[in-house]
PDB file with one MODEL, atoms N, CA, C and O in Angstrom:
MODEL        1
ATOM      1  N   MET A   1     146.923-162.335  80.391  1.00  0.00           N
ATOM      2  CA  MET A   1     148.105-162.841  80.740  1.00  0.00           C
ATOM      3  C   MET A   1     149.329-162.625  79.737  1.00  0.00           C
ATOM      4  O   MET A   1     150.156-163.535  79.771  1.00  0.00           O
ATOM      5  N   THR A   2     149.486-161.990  79.200  1.00  0.00           N
ATOM      6  CA  THR A   2     150.953-161.667  77.979  1.00  0.00           C
ATOM      7  C   THR A   2     150.728-160.030  77.854  1.00  0.00           C
ATOM      8  O   THR A   2     149.854-159.270  77.437  1.00  0.00           O
ATOM      9  N   ASN A   3     151.876-159.955  78.388  1.00  0.00           N
ATOM     10  CA  ASN A   3     152.194-158.489  78.387  1.00  0.00           C
ATOM     11  C   ASN A   3     153.497-158.244  76.969  1.00  0.00           C
ATOM     12  O   ASN A   3     154.465-158.889  76.565  1.00  0.00           O
ATOM     13  N   ALA A   4     152.892-157.088  76.631  1.00  0.00           N
ATOM     14  CA  ALA A   4     153.717-156.818  75.201  1.00  0.00           C
ATOM     15  C   ALA A   4     154.974-156.390  75.916  1.00  0.00           C
ATOM     16  O   ALA A   4     155.139-155.858  77.014  1.00  0.00           O
ATOM     17  N   ILE A   5     155.943-156.835  74.826  1.00  0.00           N
ATOM     18  CA  ILE A   5     157.135-155.899  75.248  1.00  0.00           C
ATOM     19  C   ILE A   5     157.021-154.348  75.193  1.00  0.00           C
ATOM     20  O   ILE A   5     156.241-154.020  74.299  1.00  0.00           O
ATOM     21  N   HIS A   6     157.551-153.286  75.866  1.00  0.00           N
ATOM     22  CA  HIS A   6     157.612-152.158  75.922  1.00  0.00           C
ATOM     23  C   HIS A   6     159.173-151.403  75.023  1.00  0.00           C
ATOM     24  O   HIS A   6     160.320-151.681  75.372  1.00  0.00           O
ATOM     25  N   GLN A   7     158.927-150.719  74.191  1.00  0.00           N
ATOM     26  CA  GLN A   7     159.914-150.208  73.701  1.00  0.00           C
ATOM     27  C   GLN A   7     160.646-149.487  74.555  1.00  0.00           C
ATOM     28  O   GLN A   7     160.076-148.792  75.397  1.00  0.00           O
ATOM     29  N   GLN A   8     162.294-149.552  74.452  1.00  0.00           N
ATOM     30  CA  GLN A   8     162.650-148.447  75.045  1.00  0.00           C
ATOM     31  C   GLN A   8     163.354-147.500  75.067  1.00  0.00           C
ATOM     32  O   GLN A   8     163.726-146.703  75.929  1.00  0.00           O
ATOM     33  N   THR A   9     163.601-147.728  73.468  1.00  0.00           N
ATOM     34  CA  THR A   9     164.171-146.090  72.852  1.00  0.00           C
ATOM     35  C   THR A   9     162.817-145.512  71.993  1.00  0.00           C
ATOM     36  O   THR A   9     161.760-145.973  71.563  1.00  0.00           O
ATOM     37  N   THR A  10     163.420-144.404  72.016  1.00  0.00           N
ATOM     38  CA  THR A  10     162.145-143.139  70.985  1.00  0.00           C
ATOM     39  C   THR A  10     162.772-143.134  69.943  1.00  0.00           C
ATOM     40  O   THR A  10     163.967-143.426  69.899  1.00  0.00           O
ATOM     41  N   ALA A  11     161.948-142.743  68.739  1.00  0.00           N
ATOM     42  CA  ALA A  11     162.176-142.313  67.697  1.00  0.00           C
ATOM     43  C   ALA A  11     163.307-141.672  67.824  1.00  0.00           C
ATOM     44  O   ALA A  11     164.308-142.270  67.432  1.00  0.00           O
ATOM     45  N   ALA A  12     163.475-140.268  68.410  1.00  0.00           N
ATOM     46  CA  ALA A  12     164.340-139.181  68.445  1.00  0.00           C
ATOM     47  C   ALA A  12     165.490-140.029  68.279  1.00  0.00           C
ATOM     48  O   ALA A  12     166.257-139.897  67.325  1.00  0.00           O
ATOM     49  N   TYR A  13     165.633-140.896  69.181  1.00  0.00           N
ATOM     50  CA  TYR A  13     167.030-142.147  69.875  1.00  0.00           C
ATOM     51  C   TYR A  13     167.664-142.968  68.666  1.00  0.00           C
ATOM     52  O   TYR A  13     168.819-143.348  68.474  1.00  0.00           O
ATOM     53  N   PHE A  14     166.547-143.100  67.954  1.00  0.00           N
ATOM     54  CA  PHE A  14     166.784-144.120  66.726  1.00  0.00           C
ATOM     55  C   PHE A  14     167.486-143.393  65.883  1.00  0.00           C
ATOM     56  O   PHE A  14     168.601-143.560  65.390  1.00  0.00           O
ATOM     57  N   ALA A  15     166.293-142.149  65.726  1.00  0.00           N
ATOM     58  CA  ALA A  15     167.104-141.205  64.106  1.00  0.00           C
ATOM     59  C   ALA A  15     168.620-140.935  64.581  1.00  0.00           C
ATOM     60  O   ALA A  15     169.637-141.164  63.927  1.00  0.00           O
ATOM     61  N   GLN A  16     168.528-140.406  65.846  1.00  0.00           N
ATOM     62  CA  GLN A  16     169.950-140.134  66.091  1.00  0.00           C
ATOM     63  C   GLN A  16     171.078-141.062  65.925  1.00  0.00           C
ATOM     64  O   GLN A  16     172.191-140.559  65.770  1.00  0.00           O
ATOM     65  N   ALA A  17     170.977-142.154  65.934  1.00  0.00           N
ATOM     66  CA  ALA A  17     172.148-143.960  65.580  1.00  0.00           C
ATOM     67  C   ALA A  17     172.136-143.261  64.408  1.00  0.00           C
ATOM     68  O   ALA A  17     173.040-142.533  63.997  1.00  0.00           O
ATOM     69  N   VAL A  18     170.618-143.604  63.638  1.00  0.00           N
ATOM     70  CA  VAL A  18     170.827-143.945  62.103  1.00  0.00           C
ATOM     71  C   VAL A  18     171.680-142.214  61.598  1.00  0.00           C
ATOM     72  O   VAL A  18     172.363-142.343  60.582  1.00  0.00           O
ATOM     73  N   LEU A  19     171.677-141.473  61.902  1.00  0.00           N
ATOM     74  CA  LEU A  19     172.577-140.153  61.407  1.00  0.00           C
ATOM     75  C   LEU A  19     173.686-140.178  61.888  1.00  0.00           C
ATOM     76  O   LEU A  19     174.453-139.441  61.268  1.00  0.00           O
ATOM     77  N   SER A  20     174.211-140.779  62.858  1.00  0.00           N
ATOM     78  CA  SER A  20     175.706-140.554  63.854  1.00  0.00           C
ATOM     79  C   SER A  20     176.145-141.852  63.123  1.00  0.00           C
ATOM     80  O   SER A  20     177.375-141.821  63.064  1.00  0.00           O
ATOM     81  N   PHE A  21     175.511-143.332  62.360  1.00  0.00           N
ATOM     82  CA  PHE A  21     176.071-143.988  61.555  1.00  0.00           C
ATOM     83  C   PHE A  21     176.093-143.777  59.863  1.00  0.00           C
ATOM     84  O   PHE A  21     176.892-144.400  59.164  1.00  0.00           O
ATOM     85  N   GLY A  22     175.489-143.188  59.519  1.00  0.00           N
ATOM     86  CA  GLY A  22     175.311-142.374  58.306  1.00  0.00           C
ATOM     87  C   GLY A  22     176.785-141.248  57.985  1.00  0.00           C
ATOM     88  O   GLY A  22     177.541-141.301  57.015  1.00  0.00           O
ATOM     89  N   VAL A  23     176.831-140.367  59.058  1.00  0.00           N
ATOM     90  CA  VAL A  23     177.593-139.025  58.829  1.00  0.00           C
ATOM     91  C   VAL A  23     179.057-139.821  59.359  1.00  0.00           C
ATOM     92  O   VAL A  23     180.056-139.361  58.807  1.00  0.00           O
ATOM     93  N   SER A  24     179.302-140.861  60.271  1.00  0.00           N
ATOM     94  CA  SER A  24     180.735-141.279  60.603  1.00  0.00           C
ATOM     95  C   SER A  24     181.033-142.379  59.133  1.00  0.00           C
ATOM     96  O   SER A  24     182.195-142.451  58.730  1.00  0.00           O
ATOM     97  N   LEU A  25     180.090-143.074  58.509  1.00  0.00           N
ATOM     98  CA  LEU A  25     180.315-144.053  57.797  1.00  0.00           C
ATOM     99  C   LEU A  25     180.977-143.083  56.267  1.00  0.00           C
ATOM    100  O   LEU A  25     182.031-143.362  55.696  1.00  0.00           O
ATOM    101  N   ALA A  26     179.957-141.858  55.842  1.00  0.00           N
ATOM    102  CA  ALA A  26     180.427-141.031  55.051  1.00  0.00           C
ATOM    103  C   ALA A  26     181.860-139.956  55.492  1.00  0.00           C
ATOM    104  O   ALA A  26     182.289-139.249  54.581  1.00  0.00           O
ATOM    105  N   ALA A  27     182.210-139.912  56.193  1.00  0.00           N
ATOM    106  CA  ALA A  27     183.141-139.549  56.879  1.00  0.00           C
ATOM    107  C   ALA A  27     184.392-140.367  56.462  1.00  0.00           C
ATOM    108  O   ALA A  27     185.252-139.786  55.800  1.00  0.00           O
ATOM    109  N   MET A  28     184.557-141.658  56.794  1.00  0.00           N
ATOM    110  CA  MET A  28     185.455-142.834  56.520  1.00  0.00           C
ATOM    111  C   MET A  28     185.565-143.332  55.308  1.00  0.00           C
ATOM    112  O   MET A  28     186.597-143.921  54.987  1.00  0.00           O
ATOM    113  N   VAL A  29     184.550-143.183  54.463  1.00  0.00           N
ATOM    114  CA  VAL A  29     184.679-143.207  52.840  1.00  0.00           C
ATOM    115  C   VAL A  29     185.186-141.926  52.355  1.00  0.00           C
ATOM    116  O   VAL A  29     186.271-142.007  51.778  1.00  0.00           O
ATOM    117  N   VAL A  30     184.579-140.566  52.463  1.00  0.00           N
ATOM    118  CA  VAL A  30     185.840-139.341  52.320  1.00  0.00           C
ATOM    119  C   VAL A  30     187.133-139.898  52.368  1.00  0.00           C
ATOM    120  O   VAL A  30     187.828-140.251  51.416  1.00  0.00           O
ATOM    121  N   GLY A  31     187.395-139.943  53.617  1.00  0.00           N
ATOM    122  CA  GLY A  31     188.929-139.716  54.198  1.00  0.00           C
ATOM    123  C   GLY A  31     189.438-141.120  53.539  1.00  0.00           C
ATOM    124  O   GLY A  31     190.656-141.019  53.395  1.00  0.00           O
ATOM    125  N   VAL A  32     189.009-142.302  53.115  1.00  0.00           N
ATOM    126  CA  VAL A  32     189.562-143.463  52.183  1.00  0.00           C
ATOM    127  C   VAL A  32     190.228-142.577  50.814  1.00  0.00           C
ATOM    128  O   VAL A  32     191.358-142.462  50.339  1.00  0.00           O
ATOM    129  N   ALA A  33     189.302-142.208  50.588  1.00  0.00           N
ATOM    130  CA  ALA A  33     188.884-141.475  49.356  1.00  0.00           C
ATOM    131  C   ALA A  33     190.099-140.700  48.774  1.00  0.00           C
ATOM    132  O   ALA A  33     190.639-140.812  47.673  1.00  0.00           O
ATOM    133  N   TYR A  34     190.363-139.918  49.776  1.00  0.00           N
ATOM    134  CA  TYR A  34     191.195-138.399  49.730  1.00  0.00           C
ATOM    135  C   TYR A  34     192.530-139.083  50.104  1.00  0.00           C
ATOM    136  O   TYR A  34     193.571-138.727  49.552  1.00  0.00           O
ATOM    137  N   LEU A  35     192.516-139.845  50.831  1.00  0.00           N
ATOM    138  CA  LEU A  35     193.934-140.323  51.383  1.00  0.00           C
ATOM    139  C   LEU A  35     195.565-139.881  49.769  1.00  0.00           C
ATOM    140  O   LEU A  35     195.689-140.316  48.624  1.00  0.00           O
ATOM    141  N   PRO A  36     196.316-139.002  50.499  1.00  0.00           N
ATOM    142  CA  PRO A  36     197.246-139.495  49.546  1.00  0.00           C
ATOM    143  C   PRO A  36     198.469-140.445  49.225  1.00  0.00           C
ATOM    144  O   PRO A  36     199.659-140.158  49.358  1.00  0.00           O
ATOM    145  N   VAL A  37     197.787-141.953  48.654  1.00  0.00           N
ATOM    146  CA  VAL A  37     198.105-142.580  48.551  1.00  0.00           C
ATOM    147  C   VAL A  37     197.747-143.305  47.207  1.00  0.00           C
ATOM    148  O   VAL A  37     196.978-142.890  46.339  1.00  0.00           O
ATOM    149  N   GLY A  38     198.540-144.600  47.217  1.00  0.00           N
ATOM    150  CA  GLY A  38     198.025-145.845  46.165  1.00  0.00           C
ATOM    151  C   GLY A  38     196.234-146.034  46.419  1.00  0.00           C
ATOM    152  O   GLY A  38     195.514-145.654  47.343  1.00  0.00           O
ATOM    153  N   PRO A  39     195.883-146.922  44.938  1.00  0.00           N
ATOM    154  CA  PRO A  39     194.790-147.491  44.887  1.00  0.00           C
ATOM    155  C   PRO A  39     195.106-148.529  46.001  1.00  0.00           C
ATOM    156  O   PRO A  39     194.717-148.367  47.158  1.00  0.00           O
ATOM    157  N   TRP A  40     195.652-149.338  45.693  1.00  0.00           N
ATOM    158  CA  TRP A  40     195.970-150.234  46.061  1.00  0.00           C
ATOM    159  C   TRP A  40     195.492-150.286  47.818  1.00  0.00           C
ATOM    160  O   TRP A  40     194.513-150.846  48.313  1.00  0.00           O
ATOM    161  N   VAL A  41     196.598-149.472  48.503  1.00  0.00           N
ATOM    162  CA  VAL A  41     196.278-148.696  49.932  1.00  0.00           C
ATOM    163  C   VAL A  41     194.466-148.598  50.359  1.00  0.00           C
ATOM    164  O   VAL A  41     193.811-149.124  51.259  1.00  0.00           O
ATOM    165  N   ARG A  42     193.977-147.339  48.838  1.00  0.00           N
ATOM    166  CA  ARG A  42     193.058-147.325  49.004  1.00  0.00           C
ATOM    167  C   ARG A  42     192.114-148.403  49.418  1.00  0.00           C
ATOM    168  O   ARG A  42     191.506-148.513  50.483  1.00  0.00           O
ATOM    169  N   ALA A  43     192.108-149.174  48.374  1.00  0.00           N
ATOM    170  CA  ALA A  43     191.231-150.339  48.261  1.00  0.00           C
ATOM    171  C   ALA A  43     191.151-151.619  49.792  1.00  0.00           C
ATOM    172  O   ALA A  43     190.300-152.347  50.302  1.00  0.00           O
ATOM    173  N   PHE A  44     192.600-151.271  50.015  1.00  0.00           N
ATOM    174  CA  PHE A  44     193.026-152.037  51.792  1.00  0.00           C
ATOM    175  C   PHE A  44     191.879-151.742  52.272  1.00  0.00           C
ATOM    176  O   PHE A  44     190.953-152.513  52.520  1.00  0.00           O
ATOM    177  N   LEU A  45     191.962-149.951  52.488  1.00  0.00           N
ATOM    178  CA  LEU A  45     191.668-149.556  53.737  1.00  0.00           C
ATOM    179  C   LEU A  45     189.930-149.710  53.290  1.00  0.00           C
ATOM    180  O   LEU A  45     189.197-150.207  54.144  1.00  0.00           O
ATOM    181  N   GLY A  46     189.423-149.351  52.188  1.00  0.00           N
ATOM    182  CA  GLY A  46     188.143-149.690  51.797  1.00  0.00           C
ATOM    183  C   GLY A  46     187.800-150.839  52.743  1.00  0.00           C
ATOM    184  O   GLY A  46     186.903-150.759  53.583  1.00  0.00           O
ATOM    185  N   LEU A  47     188.462-151.765  52.580  1.00  0.00           N
ATOM    186  CA  LEU A  47     187.733-153.460  52.344  1.00  0.00           C
ATOM    187  C   LEU A  47     187.962-152.999  53.970  1.00  0.00           C
ATOM    188  O   LEU A  47     186.825-153.040  54.440  1.00  0.00           O
ATOM    189  N   GLY A  48     188.745-152.650  54.866  1.00  0.00           N
ATOM    190  CA  GLY A  48     189.007-152.503  56.017  1.00  0.00           C
ATOM    191  C   GLY A  48     187.653-151.827  56.886  1.00  0.00           C
ATOM    192  O   GLY A  48     186.996-152.268  57.829  1.00  0.00           O
ATOM    193  N   VAL A  49     187.561-150.384  55.995  1.00  0.00           N
ATOM    194  CA  VAL A  49     185.869-150.084  56.841  1.00  0.00           C
ATOM    195  C   VAL A  49     184.954-151.299  56.252  1.00  0.00           C
ATOM    196  O   VAL A  49     185.514-152.314  56.664  1.00  0.00           O
ATOM    197  N   LEU A  50     184.357-151.500  55.851  1.00  0.00           N
ATOM    198  CA  LEU A  50     183.482-152.228  55.203  1.00  0.00           C
ATOM    199  C   LEU A  50     183.424-153.431  56.160  1.00  0.00           C
ATOM    200  O   LEU A  50     182.370-153.488  56.795  1.00  0.00           O
ATOM    201  N   TYR A  51     184.407-154.503  56.433  1.00  0.00           N
ATOM    202  CA  TYR A  51     184.551-155.214  57.397  1.00  0.00           C
ATOM    203  C   TYR A  51     184.366-154.881  58.508  1.00  0.00           C
ATOM    204  O   TYR A  51     183.612-155.645  59.109  1.00  0.00           O
ATOM    205  N   VAL A  52     184.867-153.742  59.281  1.00  0.00           N
ATOM    206  CA  VAL A  52     184.081-153.171  60.186  1.00  0.00           C
ATOM    207  C   VAL A  52     182.895-152.726  60.816  1.00  0.00           C
ATOM    208  O   VAL A  52     182.583-152.784  62.006  1.00  0.00           O
ATOM    209  N   VAL A  53     182.064-152.114  59.502  1.00  0.00           N
ATOM    210  CA  VAL A  53     181.024-152.047  59.792  1.00  0.00           C
ATOM    211  C   VAL A  53     179.862-153.262  59.407  1.00  0.00           C
ATOM    212  O   VAL A  53     178.697-153.358  59.791  1.00  0.00           O
ATOM    213  N   THR A  54     180.573-154.051  58.591  1.00  0.00           N
ATOM    214  CA  THR A  54     179.566-155.300  58.882  1.00  0.00           C
ATOM    215  C   THR A  54     179.632-156.244  60.515  1.00  0.00           C
ATOM    216  O   THR A  54     178.804-156.788  61.246  1.00  0.00           O
ATOM    217  N   SER A  55     180.518-156.119  60.516  1.00  0.00           N
ATOM    218  CA  SER A  55     181.097-156.682  62.493  1.00  0.00           C
ATOM    219  C   SER A  55     180.459-155.904  63.210  1.00  0.00           C
ATOM    220  O   SER A  55     180.185-156.469  64.268  1.00  0.00           O
ATOM    221  N   ALA A  56     180.021-154.720  63.160  1.00  0.00           N
ATOM    222  CA  ALA A  56     179.571-154.030  63.801  1.00  0.00           C
ATOM    223  C   ALA A  56     178.026-154.126  63.930  1.00  0.00           C
ATOM    224  O   ALA A  56     177.403-153.910  64.970  1.00  0.00           O
ATOM    225  N   PHE A  57     177.485-154.483  62.720  1.00  0.00           N
ATOM    226  CA  PHE A  57     176.257-155.013  62.580  1.00  0.00           C
ATOM    227  C   PHE A  57     175.641-156.177  63.211  1.00  0.00           C
ATOM    228  O   PHE A  57     174.606-156.229  63.875  1.00  0.00           O
ATOM    229  N   THR A  58     177.058-157.784  62.649  1.00  0.00           N
ATOM    230  CA  THR A  58     176.689-158.655  63.452  1.00  0.00           C
ATOM    231  C   THR A  58     176.627-158.648  64.645  1.00  0.00           C
ATOM    232  O   THR A  58     175.799-159.403  65.154  1.00  0.00           O
ATOM    233  N   LEU A  59     177.472-157.799  65.528  1.00  0.00           N
ATOM    234  CA  LEU A  59     177.840-157.563  67.049  1.00  0.00           C
ATOM    235  C   LEU A  59     176.318-157.095  67.544  1.00  0.00           C
ATOM    236  O   LEU A  59     175.628-157.915  68.151  1.00  0.00           O
ATOM    237  N   ALA A  60     175.864-155.891  67.298  1.00  0.00           N
ATOM    238  CA  ALA A  60     174.644-155.735  67.365  1.00  0.00           C
ATOM    239  C   ALA A  60     173.781-156.657  67.551  1.00  0.00           C
ATOM    240  O   ALA A  60     173.276-157.055  68.600  1.00  0.00           O
ATOM    241  N   LYS A  61     173.578-157.090  66.136  1.00  0.00           N
ATOM    242  CA  LYS A  61     172.314-158.616  65.918  1.00  0.00           C
ATOM    243  C   LYS A  61     172.798-159.690  66.811  1.00  0.00           C
ATOM    244  O   LYS A  61     172.130-160.679  66.506  1.00  0.00           O
ATOM    245  N   CYS A  62     173.855-160.087  68.031  1.00  0.00           N
ATOM    246  CA  CYS A  62     174.351-160.984  68.793  1.00  0.00           C
ATOM    247  C   CYS A  62     173.746-160.275  69.806  1.00  0.00           C
ATOM    248  O   CYS A  62     172.704-160.835  70.146  1.00  0.00           O
ATOM    249  N   VAL A  63     174.008-159.122  70.519  1.00  0.00           N
ATOM    250  CA  VAL A  63     173.903-158.725  71.346  1.00  0.00           C
ATOM    251  C   VAL A  63     172.315-158.157  71.522  1.00  0.00           C
ATOM    252  O   VAL A  63     171.843-158.195  72.659  1.00  0.00           O
ATOM    253  N   ARG A  64     171.648-157.736  70.634  1.00  0.00           N
ATOM    254  CA  ARG A  64     169.905-157.605  70.887  1.00  0.00           C
ATOM    255  C   ARG A  64     168.982-159.013  70.668  1.00  0.00           C
ATOM    256  O   ARG A  64     167.760-159.053  70.805  1.00  0.00           O
ATOM    257  N   ASP A  65     169.985-160.339  70.237  1.00  0.00           N
ATOM    258  CA  ASP A  65     169.573-161.525  70.113  1.00  0.00           C
ATOM    259  C   ASP A  65     169.511-161.885  71.652  1.00  0.00           C
ATOM    260  O   ASP A  65     168.478-162.102  72.285  1.00  0.00           O
ATOM    261  N   ARG A  66     171.045-161.911  72.231  1.00  0.00           N
ATOM    262  CA  ARG A  66     170.553-162.389  73.681  1.00  0.00           C
ATOM    263  C   ARG A  66     169.817-161.844  74.188  1.00  0.00           C
ATOM    264  O   ARG A  66     168.951-162.512  74.754  1.00  0.00           O
ATOM    265  N   GLN A  67     169.741-160.366  74.273  1.00  0.00           N
ATOM    266  CA  GLN A  67     168.928-159.206  75.299  1.00  0.00           C
ATOM    267  C   GLN A  67     167.582-159.790  75.593  1.00  0.00           C
ATOM    268  O   GLN A  67     167.104-159.809  76.727  1.00  0.00           O
ATOM    269  N   GLU A  68     166.672-160.521  73.954  1.00  0.00           N
ATOM    270  CA  GLU A  68     165.652-161.126  73.854  1.00  0.00           C
ATOM    271  C   GLU A  68     165.411-162.170  74.533  1.00  0.00           C
ATOM    272  O   GLU A  68     164.347-162.376  75.116  1.00  0.00           O
ATOM    273  N   VAL A  69     166.612-163.102  74.515  1.00  0.00           N
ATOM    274  CA  VAL A  69     165.752-164.477  74.645  1.00  0.00           C
ATOM    275  C   VAL A  69     166.253-163.855  76.844  1.00  0.00           C
ATOM    276  O   VAL A  69     165.605-164.483  77.681  1.00  0.00           O
ATOM    277  N   GLY A  70     166.853-163.222  77.176  1.00  0.00           N
ATOM    278  CA  GLY A  70     166.744-163.342  78.982  1.00  0.00           C
ATOM    279  C   GLY A  70     165.477-162.368  79.125  1.00  0.00           C
ATOM    280  O   GLY A  70     165.125-161.914  80.214  1.00  0.00           O
ATOM    281  N   GLN A  71     164.777-162.073  77.813  1.00  0.00           N
ATOM    282  CA  GLN A  71     163.234-160.952  78.395  1.00  0.00           C
ATOM    283  C   GLN A  71     162.896-162.316  78.119  1.00  0.00           C
ATOM    284  O   GLN A  71     162.947-162.713  79.284  1.00  0.00           O
ATOM    285  N   VAL A  72     162.626-163.215  77.534  1.00  0.00           N
ATOM    286  CA  VAL A  72     161.749-164.599  77.094  1.00  0.00           C
ATOM    287  C   VAL A  72     161.792-165.417  78.197  1.00  0.00           C
ATOM    288  O   VAL A  72     160.846-166.147  78.490  1.00  0.00           O
ATOM    289  N   ILE A  73     163.102-165.340  79.017  1.00  0.00           N
ATOM    290  CA  ILE A  73     163.117-166.245  80.145  1.00  0.00           C
ATOM    291  C   ILE A  73     162.540-165.678  81.132  1.00  0.00           C
ATOM    292  O   ILE A  73     161.865-166.256  81.983  1.00  0.00           O
ATOM    293  N   SER A  74     162.883-163.969  81.045  1.00  0.00           N
ATOM    294  CA  SER A  74     161.992-163.754  82.924  1.00  0.00           C
ATOM    295  C   SER A  74     160.491-163.548  82.144  1.00  0.00           C
ATOM    296  O   SER A  74     159.814-163.912  83.106  1.00  0.00           O
ATOM    297  N   ARG A  75     160.138-163.436  81.779  1.00  0.00           N
ATOM    298  CA  ARG A  75     158.628-163.347  81.066  1.00  0.00           C
ATOM    299  C   ARG A  75     158.257-164.948  81.568  1.00  0.00           C
ATOM    300  O   ARG A  75     157.427-165.274  82.416  1.00  0.00           O
ATOM    301  N   VAL A  76     159.004-165.683  80.894  1.00  0.00           N
ATOM    302  CA  VAL A  76     158.139-167.543  81.201  1.00  0.00           C
ATOM    303  C   VAL A  76     158.713-167.858  82.725  1.00  0.00           C
ATOM    304  O   VAL A  76     158.353-168.979  83.087  1.00  0.00           O
ATOM    305  N   ASP A  77     159.562-167.116  83.773  1.00  0.00           N
ATOM    306  CA  ASP A  77     159.629-167.070  85.060  1.00  0.00           C
ATOM    307  C   ASP A  77     158.445-166.211  85.621  1.00  0.00           C
ATOM    308  O   ASP A  77     157.728-166.576  86.552  1.00  0.00           O
ATOM    309  N   LYS A  78     158.328-165.058  84.965  1.00  0.00           N
ATOM    310  CA  LYS A  78     157.466-164.443  86.008  1.00  0.00           C
ATOM    311  C   LYS A  78     155.539-165.356  85.651  1.00  0.00           C
ATOM    312  O   LYS A  78     154.540-165.402  86.369  1.00  0.00           O
ATOM    313  N   ALA A  79     155.772-165.832  84.459  1.00  0.00           N
ATOM    314  CA  ALA A  79     154.172-166.295  84.546  1.00  0.00           C
ATOM    315  C   ALA A  79     154.026-167.638  85.352  1.00  0.00           C
ATOM    316  O   ALA A  79     152.972-168.025  85.857  1.00  0.00           O
ATOM    317  N   ARG A  80     155.177-168.263  85.400  1.00  0.00           N
ATOM    318  CA  ARG A  80     155.143-169.020  86.288  1.00  0.00           C
ATOM    319  C   ARG A  80     154.807-168.755  87.853  1.00  0.00           C
ATOM    320  O   ARG A  80     153.989-169.278  88.609  1.00  0.00           O
ATOM    321  N   LEU A  81     155.840-167.653  88.045  1.00  0.00           N
ATOM    322  CA  LEU A  81     155.414-167.630  90.075  1.00  0.00           C
ATOM    323  C   LEU A  81     153.883-166.878  89.691  1.00  0.00           C
ATOM    324  O   LEU A  81     153.128-166.774  90.657  1.00  0.00           O
ATOM    325  N   ASP A  82     153.512-166.496  88.732  1.00  0.00           N
ATOM    326  CA  ASP A  82     152.311-165.754  88.460  1.00  0.00           C
ATOM    327  C   ASP A  82     151.180-167.030  88.647  1.00  0.00           C
ATOM    328  O   ASP A  82     150.176-167.088  89.357  1.00  0.00           O
ATOM    329  N   LYS A  83     151.611-167.749  87.967  1.00  0.00           N
ATOM    330  CA  LYS A  83     150.978-169.387  88.238  1.00  0.00           C
ATOM    331  C   LYS A  83     150.401-169.607  89.743  1.00  0.00           C
ATOM    332  O   LYS A  83     149.275-169.641  90.239  1.00  0.00           O
ATOM    333  N   LEU A  84     151.896-169.755  90.282  1.00  0.00           N
ATOM    334  CA  LEU A  84     152.350-170.273  91.900  1.00  0.00           C
ATOM    335  C   LEU A  84     151.192-169.549  92.491  1.00  0.00           C
ATOM    336  O   LEU A  84     150.179-170.225  92.670  1.00  0.00           O
ATOM    337  N   LEU A  85     151.168-168.430  92.788  1.00  0.00           N
ATOM    338  CA  LEU A  85     151.002-167.372  93.355  1.00  0.00           C
ATOM    339  C   LEU A  85     149.371-167.182  93.479  1.00  0.00           C
ATOM    340  O   LEU A  85     148.707-166.926  94.484  1.00  0.00           O
ATOM    341  N   ALA A  86     148.932-167.404  92.059  1.00  0.00           N
ATOM    342  CA  ALA A  86     147.667-167.926  92.111  1.00  0.00           C
ATOM    343  C   ALA A  86     146.711-169.007  92.672  1.00  0.00           C
ATOM    344  O   ALA A  86     145.574-168.878  93.128  1.00  0.00           O
ATOM    345  N   GLU A  87     147.399-169.988  92.531  1.00  0.00           N
ATOM    346  CA  GLU A  87     146.874-170.832  93.196  1.00  0.00           C
ATOM    347  C   GLU A  87     146.866-171.647  94.442  1.00  0.00           C
ATOM    348  O   GLU A  87     146.389-172.682  94.909  1.00  0.00           O
ATOM    349  N   HIS A  88     147.862-170.358  94.824  1.00  0.00           N
ATOM    350  CA  HIS A  88     148.477-170.593  96.367  1.00  0.00           C
ATOM    351  C   HIS A  88     147.199-170.175  97.408  1.00  0.00           C
ATOM    352  O   HIS A  88     146.788-169.031  97.215  1.00  0.00           O
ATOM    353  N   ASP A  89     146.642-170.794  98.280  1.00  0.00           N
ATOM    354  CA  ASP A  89     145.631-170.379  99.308  1.00  0.00           C
ATOM    355  C   ASP A  89     146.179-170.190 100.598  1.00  0.00           C
ATOM    356  O   ASP A  89     146.163-171.260 101.208  1.00  0.00           O
ATOM    357  N   PRO A  90     146.578-169.415 101.152  1.00  0.00           N
ATOM    358  CA  PRO A  90     147.595-168.985 102.287  1.00  0.00           C
ATOM    359  C   PRO A  90     146.639-169.692 103.183  1.00  0.00           C
ATOM    360  O   PRO A  90     147.247-170.440 103.949  1.00  0.00           O
ATOM    361  N   PHE A  91     144.811-169.715 103.416  1.00  0.00           N
ATOM    362  CA  PHE A  91     144.232-170.528 104.687  1.00  0.00           C
ATOM    363  C   PHE A  91     143.824-171.713 104.066  1.00  0.00           C
ATOM    364  O   PHE A  91     142.637-171.987 104.242  1.00  0.00           O
ATOM    365  N   LYS A  92     144.330-172.315 103.541  1.00  0.00           N
ATOM    366  CA  LYS A  92     144.194-173.772 103.442  1.00  0.00           C
ATOM    367  C   LYS A  92     144.934-174.765 104.235  1.00  0.00           C
ATOM    368  O   LYS A  92     146.162-174.839 104.269  1.00  0.00           O
ATOM    369  N   VAL A  93     144.003-175.626 104.957  1.00  0.00           N
ATOM    370  CA  VAL A  93     144.971-176.077 106.370  1.00  0.00           C
ATOM    371  C   VAL A  93     144.469-177.489 105.672  1.00  0.00           C
ATOM    372  O   VAL A  93     143.348-177.831 105.296  1.00  0.00           O
ATOM    373  N   GLU A  94     145.911-178.266 105.643  1.00  0.00           N
ATOM    374  CA  GLU A  94     146.316-179.313 105.246  1.00  0.00           C
ATOM    375  C   GLU A  94     145.963-181.112 106.438  1.00  0.00           C
ATOM    376  O   GLU A  94     146.633-181.382 107.435  1.00  0.00           O
ATOM    377  N   GLY A  95     145.041-181.807 106.008  1.00  0.00           N
ATOM    378  CA  GLY A  95     144.609-182.630 106.448  1.00  0.00           C
ATOM    379  C   GLY A  95     143.639-182.640 107.480  1.00  0.00           C
ATOM    380  O   GLY A  95     143.636-183.183 108.584  1.00  0.00           O
ATOM    381  N   VAL A  96     142.558-181.702 106.703  1.00  0.00           N
ATOM    382  CA  VAL A  96     140.913-181.346 107.754  1.00  0.00           C
ATOM    383  C   VAL A  96     140.311-181.304 107.029  1.00  0.00           C
ATOM    384  O   VAL A  96     139.116-181.090 107.230  1.00  0.00           O
TER     385      VAL A  96
ENDMDL
END
């Protein structure tokens, strides 16, 4: 009765996402490090990059959690419908 949740992404897609994140973060760090500005501006921009990265992880987690809740609810609704259909007898006559 329990169906396994199928993984929707491939290993290649996951690797591409991780690699893309790493390259973009490294590019931002190098860009901030080599800016021709003072250390206070560089520190501010570095903290800004850190804040954007942590906010992106938090948003991704919230979206994933909301999607998982939706999947659980749909699985419960499907289980209820399967139970009703299994118990239903279309040839049963009431009052006989």
